[in-house]
N, C-alpha and C positions, 0 to 999 in steps of 0.2 A: 504494500500500500504506500503510495507516494504521499508524503506530508510536506506541504509547502504553504505559502501564504494564501494562495487562492483556495486551497482545500479547506483550510481552517476558517477563513472568512465565510465560505459557503455554509459550513456547519453551524457557525454562530448565528448567521442570518436565518437559517431554517428553524432555529429553536423557537422563534416567535415570542421571546420574552424581553428583548432588549429594544431600546429606542432605534429609530431609523438611523443608519450610518454608524451605529455602535461598532460594527465589525471592522470598520476602517481604522480604528484605533487613534490614540492621542497625537500621532504624527500628522494626521489630517485635520484641518480646522473643523469640519463637520463631525468627524469621529470624536475629537476632543470634547466638543459640546455635548455629544450624545453620552460619552462616558461620564462626564461630570453630572449630567442630568440624571443618569441612572444611580450614581452614588448618592445624590441628594434625595431623590425620590424614595429609595429604599430606606435611607436613614430616617426620613420623616415618617414614613408609613409604619415602620416597626420600632421606632425610637432606638435605633442602633447608635446614632450619634446626634448630638445637638446641632443646630444650624451652623454655629461657628466652627465646630470641629469638622463637620462635613464640608464646609467651604474651604477650610485649610487643607483637607485631604485632596479636594479637587485641585487646589493650587499646586500641591506637590506633584500631582499627575501632569499638570500643565508645564511645570518647570523641569520635567524629566529630560527635556532636550538640552538642558544646561549641564547635565551630569559630567559628560566627557570633557567639556571645556574647563570646568572647575578641577577635574582630576588632572588636566594637563599642567596646572600650576604646581602640582606636587609630583610631577614626573611620571604619571601613569600613561600608558599607551591608549590612544583613542580606539575604542571598540564598540561604539554605538550602543550604549546601555539602554537608551530610550526604546529603540527598536527591539532590543533583546527582551526587555521586561514585558512588552506587549505580546511578543511571539510566545514567550514562556506562558503567559496567562492564557492565550488562545489554545496552545497545545494541551495545557493542563485541563482546560474546560472540556476538550475532546476526551481526554483520558479519564476524567471524572465519571463519564458515562460508561466506561468499559467495565464489563463484569469480571470481578476478581474471584467470585464464587458463582456457582450456578444460580442464575436469576437474581444475583446481588451485585449491582454496580458499585464502583469504588465510593461514590458519594454516600450510598446507603450504608456501606461498611463503616465509613467515617462517622456517620451519625450514631450507629450502634456502639462504636468504640467510645464516642464522647460520653454516652450514658454510663457505659461500663467503667469509665475512669472518673466518674463523679460529676460530669458536666450536665448541663440542662438538656432536657429532651428537645428534639428538633421537630417542630410542627410540620406536618406534611402539606405545606401550602405550595406545592409545585405547580408549574405552569402546565399547559396541555400536552407538552412534549413528553413522550413515553420515557420513563426512567430519568426525568430531568430533576436535578437537585433543587431542594427548597431554597427559599431566599437566604436563610442564614448560612447554609453551606456555600451557596453561590457568592454571597457577599464576602465571606471569609476568604474564599479562594482568590477572587479578583483583587481584593485588597492586598493579600500576601504577595501575589505574583507581580502586581503593578508597582509595589513598593519595596521589593526585596533588596534592591541595590541602591535605593535613593539616598542613603546617608553615606555612601562610599566616599564622596568628597569630604564630608565632615570628619570622619575618623582619620583620613590622610592629612587634613589640615591640622588637626590636633597633634598627630604624630610629628608632622613637619615643624609645628610651633615648638615642641619640646626640643627638637634637634637644633633649631635656630637659637633658642634661648641658651643652650649650652655654648654655642659659638660666640654669642655676645656677652657671655659671663665675664665680668671684669672689664668690660668696655666702658665708654663714657657713661656718667650717671644718667639714668632715665632711659637708656637705650633699650633695656628689656621691656619697659612699660610701653615704649613707642612701638616695639615689635609686636607685642600683644594686641595693641590697638589696631595696627595695620591689618594683621591677619584676621582679626575678628570682624573688621569692616568688610573685608573681602567675603567672608562667609555670610554676612548679613545681606549683601547686595542683592542676590536673587530671591531672597525670602524663602530659601529652600528648607531652612531648619527651624524647628519650632522651639521657642522659649528657652528653657533653662539649660539645654545642651551647650549653648555658647558660654554659659557661666563657667564651664570647666576651664576655659581659656584664662580666666582670672585667678585660678588657683595657684598658690606658690609653687606647687609641684603639679604639672599638668597630668602626669601619669597617675598620681594619687587621687587627684580630683576626678579623673576619668574612671578609675576603679570604683570610687565611692558613688559616682553618678550611675554607673551600670548596675551596681548592687541595689541602689535605692529604687531604680526603675524596674529592672527585670526580676529581681528576687521578690520584691514586695508584691508584684502582681502574679507571681507563680509562673512566670515565663521560663525562668531558668532556676535550678537549685543554686544555693549559695556557692557550692564548689564549682559550678559551671562558669563563673566569672573569673578569668585569669587574674593573678596578682599584678600589682602595679609595675613590677619589673619584668613582666612577661611580654614579649613582642606581640603575642596573640591577643593582648588587650585591645588591639586596634582592628579586630575582626569586624568587617563591615556589616555582616549579618546581625551581630549584636547591636551595633550602633543604629542600624535601620529599625530594628525592633524597639530599641529604647526611645528613639526619637518619636516613633508612632505612639508608644506608650504614654509619652509626655503629652502628645496631641489628644489622645483619647481621654486622658485624665481630666481634661477640661470639662468633659461631659459626665463621666461616671468613675469615681475613684474611691476605694481601690477596685480595679477590675477583678472579676471573679469568673472562673469557668462555669460555676453553678448558676450565675445570673442568667435568667431566660432572655434578657434583652441584649447583653453584651458578651455573653460567654463565648460566642463564636469569634469575637475579636481577639480574645486570649489565644485561641487556636491559631489564628492568623499570625500573631506575634511569635508564638512558639515555632511555627514553620519558618518564619523569616530568620529567627535567631540561630537556627541550626543549619541553614541551607549552605553556608560556606563551610570550609573545612575546619571546624572548631575543635581544637585538640584538647578536649576536656572530657567530663563525664558524658557529654553528648556526642562523642566520636561516632557512634553508630546511630542510625536513624531507622527505627522500626515502623513499618506500616501499621503495626498493631497499637503502638503507643503514641504515634504522631503521624496519622495518615496524611494530613496536608503537608507536613514537613517532608515526609517521604516523597510525595508527588512533586513538591517544589524542587527538591534535590535532583530528582530524575529529569524533570523538564529543563532545569537549569543547565544540565550537562548535554541534553539532546539538542537544545536550540542553538544552532549555529548559522542557519541559512538567513539570507537577507541582512546579515550583520557585517558591516564594513569595518575594516581596520585601516589605520593610517600607515602607509609604507611608501617609500620612494616619492614623496611629495604629493601623494593622492590617496583617496580612500577606495579600497577594492573589497569586494565580497569574498570571504574565504570559502563559503560553500553555496551550492545552488539549492539543494533540498536534502531531505533524508527519506529513506524508505524503511518502513516497518514490516517485518514478517513475524507472524505469531499473533496477529490481531486482525479481526475481520469486521468489516462494515460494508453493506451493499450500497451505501450512498443515500438511502432514504431516511428522513428524519425520524420516522416512527419505528424503525428497525433497530434492535439492540446492537451495541458494539461489544465484542467478546474477545478475550484472550483465548486463542485456540489451542495453545499448548503451554508447556512449562517454560519454553525458551522465547524470549523476545529478541529478535534479531534487528539491530539498528545499523543501517548502511548510510554512511555519509558520502554524498555525491559532490565532488569539487568541480568548480566551474571550468577551469582550463589549466594547462600546465604553466602558463605565464603567471597566473595568480599564485600558484604554489611557489614559483621561483621568487616572485616579488616579496612574499611574506616570509621567505626562508623557512617554509613549513617543513616540519620533521615528523614523519609518520611514527617513528618509535617513541618520540616524546609525547605526541598526541595520544597514542594508545596507552602509554604508561599513566598519563594524567587522568584519562577517562576511567581506566581500570581502578586507580586509587580512589577517585571520588565516588564512582558508582559502587565500589566495594564497601562503602559505609552503609549501604541500604540493606535492610533485613526484611524478609518475608517469611512468616511462619508456614509450616507444612499445611498443605491443603489449598493455599491461595496461589493465584497466578499473577504475574510470572514469577518463577523462582531462579531464573538465570537470564543474564543479558549478554548477548554476543555482539560485539562491535566490529563492523566491517568497514573497510575503506575501499571504495570503488576505484580510486586512483591515488596512490598505487594500491594494488590488490593485496591486502593483508587483513588480519583480524585478531581479536583477543576475546576471552570469555571471562565473565564475572559472575560468580555464584552469589545469590542473595540469601542463602540459608545461613 
């Protein structure tokens, strides 16, 4: 089954639950308006968020185009995170409908696990589409996927600030304060970050302030256990998944604090935050991500690794796409909205199709490094016996090679 932008846009459009133009995504003016409309309408209808928080969430979606330019100031390579986040969301929406057990789609399994883990029950207020997730699951997924990388620049600015402060230590009086003010102003310019995250920049020790901030936000809301936040001297303190979750936790706190998974109105937001917090390679108690304990986190990790198409990287003075599309084998759907999507076997085979040889040469792409990275990151995912898939095979169509990752 070929998976590309056209395929996913058609699937989203056929669901019949989103505003017109929603499937075009935030990169398109009409799509951005539709996405913000959907975020606000569901928030008001179900009291997911207050008007101010919903508006700020919409602003974060709108400002996603600035992610890579802000990252450029801290030396990160341009990789079009705005397109990536939207494609991850669309791919995950498709896979949420896939049956991981006979007659049980992934979204329904996630709802069952929520209750089993002490969360609030999920009302079955689904739309007319067969096997379609109810609003709470849908909202949690789209928020998690659209926001999973949004604080990438924030954590890099904080990390950069600490390095710069070490450089100016002992310099002219007031130089450190001027440095803090300058970097803080840069972070505030796009209104990308909410509230008290920027206060970390005023801490005498940026890393200690960062550690305290993450504990205050993520541990208090039950997003991560206390041991899940790295200590102040650990470079993994700057994990962008944790910072994205913490920044959203701060935003959501304006509406309902403390957040609780048992709250019938906002419990799904805690699940979205948990998914975001563990999606990157967090070297802590959350090293493995189980579909049983964190279904949306498992899905976000999977889609984050599979989504490469339509995503440009900056090389040789221009932006070029690394991949054209992916092909999935081991999952079936006949293309009609009312027909179920099923994992057909234990193995999910993912083939990455590259555009042309010139692209590979420009990006200095290395098949061995690519497979090693995918294997390591997908190897974090766990699936209990009886659920599908339980193995992922990664194939490269050019050059022809593959690796296998067990999910047991």
